[in-house]
C-alpha positions as CSV (number, residue, x, y, z in Angstrom):
1,M,0.0,0.0,0.0
2,E,1.4,3.4,-1.0
3,E,0.5,6.8,0.5
4,K,1.6,9.9,-1.4
5,T,1.7,13.3,0.3
6,V,2.5,16.5,-1.6
7,V,3.6,19.2,0.8
8,G,4.4,22.9,0.3
9,E,7.1,25.3,-0.6
10,K,8.9,25.9,2.7
11,S,12.5,24.8,3.4
12,E,11.7,21.6,5.2
13,D,8.5,20.9,3.2
14,L,9.7,21.1,-0.4
15,F,9.4,17.5,-1.5
16,E,6.9,14.7,-1.9
17,H,6.8,11.8,0.5
18,H,6.0,8.3,-0.5
19,R,5.0,5.9,2.3
20,I,4.8,2.3,1.3
21,V,3.7,-0.5,3.6
22,V,5.0,-3.8,2.3
23,D,2.2,-6.3,1.6
24,P,1.8,-9.2,4.1
25,K,2.2,-11.7,1.3
26,Q,5.3,-10.0,-0.2
27,T,8.1,-12.5,-0.8
28,P,11.7,-11.4,0.0
29,Y,12.9,-8.9,-2.6
30,R,15.6,-6.4,-3.2
31,L,14.6,-2.9,-2.1
32,D,15.8,-1.0,-5.2
33,K,13.9,-3.4,-7.5
34,F,10.8,-3.2,-5.3
35,L,10.8,0.6,-5.5
36,M,11.3,0.6,-9.2
37,E,8.1,-1.4,-9.6
38,K,6.1,0.5,-7.1
39,L,7.2,4.0,-8.2
40,Q,6.3,4.3,-11.9
41,Q,8.6,6.1,-14.3
42,V,11.4,6.3,-11.8
43,S,14.8,5.0,-13.0
44,R,17.0,2.6,-11.1
45,N,19.7,5.2,-10.9
46,K,17.3,7.7,-9.3
47,V,16.2,5.1,-6.7
48,Q,19.7,4.1,-5.9
49,N,20.8,7.8,-5.5
50,A,17.9,8.4,-3.1
51,I,19.0,5.4,-1.1
52,K,22.6,6.5,-1.1
53,E,21.6,10.0,0.1
54,G,19.6,8.6,3.0
55,N,16.3,9.6,1.6
56,V,14.9,6.1,1.7
57,L,14.2,4.7,5.1
58,V,12.9,1.2,6.0
59,D,11.3,1.2,9.5
60,D,13.0,4.6,10.0
61,K,16.5,3.2,9.3
62,K,18.9,3.9,6.5
63,I,19.7,0.9,4.3
64,K,21.6,-0.2,1.2
65,P,20.1,-0.8,-2.3
66,N,20.5,-4.5,-2.0
67,F,18.5,-4.6,1.3
68,I,15.9,-7.3,1.3
69,I,12.4,-6.2,2.2
70,K,9.9,-8.3,4.1
71,P,6.2,-8.2,4.8
72,H,4.8,-5.3,6.9
73,M,7.9,-3.2,6.6
74,V,7.3,0.6,6.2
75,I,9.3,2.3,3.5
76,R,9.6,6.1,3.3
77,V,10.9,7.8,0.2
78,M,11.8,11.3,-0.9
79,L,12.5,11.9,-4.6
80,A,13.4,14.8,-6.9
81,K,12.5,15.2,-10.5
82,P,14.1,17.2,-13.4
83,I,12.3,20.3,-14.7
84,T,10.3,19.8,-17.9
85,E,9.6,22.0,-20.8
86,K,6.0,22.4,-19.4
87,A,7.3,24.5,-16.6
88,G,6.6,27.7,-18.5
89,V,9.4,29.8,-16.9
90,I,10.2,32.8,-19.1
91,P,14.0,33.2,-19.3
92,E,15.0,36.8,-18.5
93,E,18.5,38.3,-18.7
94,M,19.4,40.0,-15.4
95,D,22.5,40.7,-13.4
96,L,22.5,37.9,-10.8
97,D,24.6,38.5,-7.8
98,I,26.4,35.2,-7.7
99,R,28.6,34.7,-4.7
100,Y,29.7,31.1,-5.4
101,E,29.2,28.5,-8.1
102,D,30.5,25.0,-8.9
103,E,29.1,22.0,-10.7
104,A,26.6,21.2,-8.0
105,V,25.5,24.4,-6.2
106,M,25.2,28.1,-6.6
107,V,24.9,30.7,-3.8
108,V,23.2,34.0,-4.9
109,H,22.4,37.2,-3.1
110,K,18.8,38.2,-3.7
111,P,18.1,41.9,-3.5
112,A,15.1,43.3,-1.6
113,G,12.1,43.7,-3.9
114,M,12.8,40.6,-6.0
115,V,10.3,37.7,-5.8
116,V,12.0,34.3,-5.7
117,H,9.7,32.4,-8.1
118,P,6.7,33.0,-10.4
119,G,3.3,32.7,-8.8
120,V,-0.3,34.0,-9.2
121,G,-0.1,37.2,-11.2
122,I,3.8,37.2,-11.3
123,K,5.3,35.6,-14.3
124,T,8.4,37.7,-14.9
125,G,11.1,39.5,-12.9
126,T,11.7,36.8,-10.4
127,L,15.0,35.1,-9.4
128,V,13.9,31.9,-11.2
129,N,13.4,33.9,-14.4
130,G,17.0,35.1,-14.1
131,L,18.2,31.5,-13.4
132,A,16.4,30.2,-16.4
133,H,18.3,32.6,-18.7
134,Y,21.6,32.1,-16.9
135,F,21.4,28.3,-17.4
136,K,19.7,28.5,-20.7
137,N,19.1,24.9,-21.9
138,K,20.4,23.2,-18.7
139,A,17.6,21.5,-16.8
140,L,17.7,22.5,-13.2
141,P,16.0,19.9,-10.9
142,V,12.7,20.4,-9.2
143,M,11.5,18.7,-6.0
144,E,9.1,15.9,-6.5
145,G,5.6,17.3,-5.7
146,N,6.8,20.9,-6.0
147,Q,5.6,23.2,-8.7
148,P,7.7,23.0,-11.9
149,D,8.3,26.8,-12.0
150,R,10.7,26.6,-9.1
151,P,13.9,24.9,-10.5
152,G,16.8,24.5,-8.2
153,L,15.0,25.9,-5.2
154,V,15.3,24.2,-1.8
155,H,14.2,27.2,0.2
156,R,13.2,30.8,-0.4
157,I,13.1,34.2,1.3
158,D,10.4,36.9,1.3
159,K,10.2,39.4,-1.6
160,D,11.3,42.4,0.6
161,T,14.0,40.5,2.5
162,S,17.5,40.7,1.1
163,G,20.2,38.1,1.4
164,L,21.7,34.7,0.5
165,M,20.1,31.7,-1.0
166,V,21.6,28.3,-2.1
167,I,20.5,26.9,-5.5
168,A,20.9,23.2,-6.4
169,K,22.2,22.6,-10.0
170,T,21.8,18.8,-10.0
171,E,19.2,16.3,-8.9
172,A,21.7,14.8,-6.4
173,A,22.5,18.2,-5.0
174,L,18.8,19.0,-4.6
175,T,18.1,15.8,-2.8
176,H,21.1,16.3,-0.5
177,L,20.3,19.9,0.4
178,A,16.6,19.2,0.9
179,K,17.5,16.5,3.4
180,Q,19.7,19.0,5.3
181,F,16.8,21.5,5.4
182,F,14.5,18.7,6.6
183,D,17.0,17.7,9.3
184,H,17.5,21.4,10.3
185,S,21.3,21.1,9.8
186,I,21.4,24.1,7.5
187,D,22.8,27.2,9.3
188,R,20.8,30.3,8.5
189,K,21.5,33.6,10.2
190,Y,19.5,36.9,9.7
191,L,20.0,40.4,10.9
192,A,16.8,42.3,11.9
193,L,16.0,45.7,13.3
194,I,13.2,45.4,15.7
195,W,11.2,48.0,17.6
196,G,12.2,48.4,21.3
197,E,14.7,46.6,23.4
198,P,13.9,43.1,24.7
199,D,14.5,42.6,28.4
200,E,17.0,39.7,27.7
201,K,20.1,39.9,25.6
202,E,19.4,36.6,23.9
203,G,16.7,33.9,23.8
204,T,14.7,31.4,21.9
205,I,11.2,31.8,20.6
206,D,9.4,28.5,20.3
207,K,5.8,29.0,19.1
208,Y,3.5,27.5,16.6
209,I,2.8,29.5,13.4
210,G,-0.1,29.1,11.0
211,R,-2.3,31.2,8.7
212,D,-4.1,34.1,10.3
213,E,-7.8,33.1,10.3
214,K,-8.9,36.7,9.7
215,N,-6.3,37.6,7.0
216,R,-5.0,34.7,4.9
217,T,-2.0,36.8,3.6
218,R,-0.7,36.9,7.2
219,M,0.7,34.3,9.5
220,A,-0.1,34.2,13.2
221,V,1.2,32.6,16.4
222,Y,-0.9,29.8,18.0
223,H,-0.5,27.9,21.3
224,D,-0.6,24.4,19.9
225,E,-0.3,22.4,16.7
226,E,-4.0,22.4,16.0
227,F,-3.7,25.6,13.9
228,G,0.0,25.9,13.3
229,K,3.4,24.2,12.9
230,R,6.1,24.5,15.5
231,A,8.6,27.2,14.6
232,I,11.9,27.9,16.5
233,T,14.0,31.1,16.3
234,H,17.2,31.6,18.3
235,W,18.2,35.2,18.7
236,K,20.8,37.5,20.4
237,M,21.2,41.2,20.8
238,I,23.8,42.8,18.5
239,E,23.2,46.6,19.2
240,P,20.6,48.1,21.4
241,M,19.5,51.6,20.4
242,Y,16.7,52.3,22.9
243,Y,14.0,52.9,20.3
244,V,15.1,50.0,18.2
245,S,17.5,47.0,18.4
246,L,19.7,45.2,15.9
247,I,19.5,41.5,16.6
248,E,20.8,38.3,15.0
249,C,18.4,35.5,14.4
250,Q,19.3,31.8,13.7
251,L,16.5,29.7,12.3
252,E,16.0,26.2,13.5
253,T,12.9,25.8,11.4
254,G,11.8,27.8,8.3
255,K,8.2,28.7,8.4
256,T,6.6,31.5,6.3
257,H,7.4,34.9,7.8
258,Q,8.9,33.2,10.8
259,I,11.1,35.9,12.2
260,R,8.5,38.6,11.4
261,V,5.7,36.8,13.1
262,H,7.7,35.7,16.1
263,F,8.9,39.2,17.0
264,S,5.6,40.9,16.2
265,A,3.9,38.5,18.7
266,Q,6.6,39.4,21.3
267,G,5.7,43.1,20.9
268,N,8.8,43.9,18.9
269,P,7.8,43.9,15.2
270,L,10.4,44.4,12.6
271,F,11.1,48.1,11.7
272,N,8.8,49.1,8.8
273,D,7.2,45.7,8.4
274,E,3.8,46.9,7.1
275,K,2.2,43.4,7.3
276,Y,3.0,43.0,11.0
277,N,2.5,46.5,12.3
278,G,6.1,47.7,12.2
279,N,5.4,50.6,9.9
280,R,4.4,53.0,12.7
281,I,6.1,54.3,15.8
282,R,6.1,51.5,18.4
283,K,8.5,53.1,20.9
284,G,9.1,56.8,21.8
285,T,6.9,59.7,22.2
286,V,5.1,60.9,19.1
287,F,6.3,64.5,19.1
288,S,6.7,66.2,15.7
289,K,10.5,66.1,15.4
290,Y,10.8,62.5,16.4
291,R,7.9,61.5,14.2
292,Q,9.5,63.3,11.2
293,F,12.8,61.4,11.9
294,V,11.0,58.0,11.9
295,E,9.1,58.8,8.7
296,N,12.4,59.7,7.0
297,C,13.8,56.4,8.2
298,F,10.8,54.6,6.6
299,K,11.5,56.4,3.3
300,Q,15.1,55.4,3.5
301,M,14.2,51.8,3.9
302,P,10.7,51.2,2.5
303,R,10.6,47.5,3.5
304,Q,11.0,45.3,6.6
305,A,14.4,45.5,8.1
306,L,15.5,41.9,7.6
307,H,18.6,40.5,5.8
308,A,19.6,36.9,5.3
309,K,23.2,37.4,6.5
310,S,24.7,33.9,6.1
311,I,24.1,30.4,5.1
312,G,26.0,27.3,5.9
313,F,25.6,23.7,4.6
314,E,27.4,20.5,3.8
315,H,28.5,20.4,0.2
316,P,26.5,17.7,-1.6
317,T,29.5,16.3,-3.4
318,T,32.6,16.9,-1.3
319,G,31.0,16.8,2.1
320,E,32.9,20.0,3.0
321,R,31.1,22.4,5.4
322,M,30.7,25.7,3.6
323,V,29.6,29.0,5.0
324,F,28.8,32.2,3.1
325,E,28.2,35.6,4.5
326,S,27.0,38.9,3.0
327,D,27.2,42.5,4.2
328,L,24.1,44.6,4.8
329,P,22.8,46.3,1.8
330,E,23.0,50.1,1.6
331,D,19.5,50.8,2.7
332,F,19.9,48.7,5.9
333,S,23.4,50.0,6.8
334,G,22.3,53.6,6.1
335,L,19.2,53.1,8.4
336,L,21.5,51.9,11.2
337,D,23.8,54.9,10.8
338,R,20.7,57.2,10.9
339,W,19.6,55.8,14.2
340,R,23.1,55.9,15.7
341,N,23.4,59.6,14.7
342,Y,20.0,60.3,16.2
343,L,20.9,58.7,19.5
344,T,24.2,60.7,19.6
345,G,22.3,63.9,19.0
346,R,19.8,63.0,21.6
347,S,22.4,62.2,24.3
348,K,24.1,65.6,23.7
349,H,20.9,67.4,24.6
350,Q,20.2,65.5,27.8
C-alpha cells in the first residue's frame, strides 16, 4: 500500500513523501527493484541515488540498495525530478549577484524587492526567471511534488527581504540539500532591526505558526499544533539603540514569515514591516521632530528591516562544510547609521 503526500514550498516541506507498507504476502525482494516497480517512471539510478543520500528509510532506518524487504515493513521515500519544458518559466536576462558556483550548487544574493519564483499574477522579474536565462538549456532539478516553475529551489526568502540563497544545480545536490533542510542542519542567520529593546540579551522563541484566520495573507502565532506548525527562532542582541534594536536570528525551522511573526507576537515587530504593524512608531513619544525622523527612516528603507546574512551547509558532493556571509545592503546599513546619529544627538541634549 502506498500513500503519497505533496507538501508545500517551505524549506523543510519542499518535497513529496512516499510511504509504502509492504504487503503481508510479499516475498523477500531487493529494495531498489521493489521501489522501481512501485514508483512508476522512476529510474533505477534515481532510486539508488535516493537510497545513497539517506532519503529512503525502512522502518525509520537507512539501508543499502540490496537490502531485502519483508512483509509489513514501512518504507519512506523522498524523490526529486528534473524540470520539464512544461514549466513555462520565461528566461530573462538579469544581473544575478552570484557569490559562489560550482558544478553542484550556486549561492546567490537576492536583492530586496525581487520575488523568488513565479506565482499567481507574477510571471516575470523573479529570481527563477533570471536563473532560467543564466542556465539556458540546462535543466535544473525540481523537488518531487513541487511546482515545476521553481527549478533549483530548496528554500526561499520573502520578496522584501535581502540576502543569501543556495541553489541546487543537479538532482543529487537538490536531494542532499533538501535532506539537510529537513534535518535542520542548514545554518541560516539573519540580521533584523526590531522596535524596542527586549529585556533579555538573547533567547529562543518556540511558538506555533499558522495562517491568520482573519487575514490569509498573514501568519499568526498559536499555542498548539491544532492551527499551526512548530517554529523555533534563536536570537541574540547585537546593538541596542533604545527605540530599536539590531538582533541576529538563527533559524532552526523555516516557516513562512517566521522571524517577522515571532517578534511581532513578542511586541517587537520588525522596523517598517507593514504586514505585521512595524510601519508606525512603536516606541518613543510621538512629538513632531521624532515623528518626522522616523518617517524619514521609513522612506530610506521602505521595507521590513530583515537581511539573510549567512548560510552554511554541507557540500552535496565533497561533504565540506561551507559558510557564506553577506554585508548589509546600503538601505539597511544607512538606516542603522541614521539611528546611531539620532541617539548621539539625543544624548548631547540631555
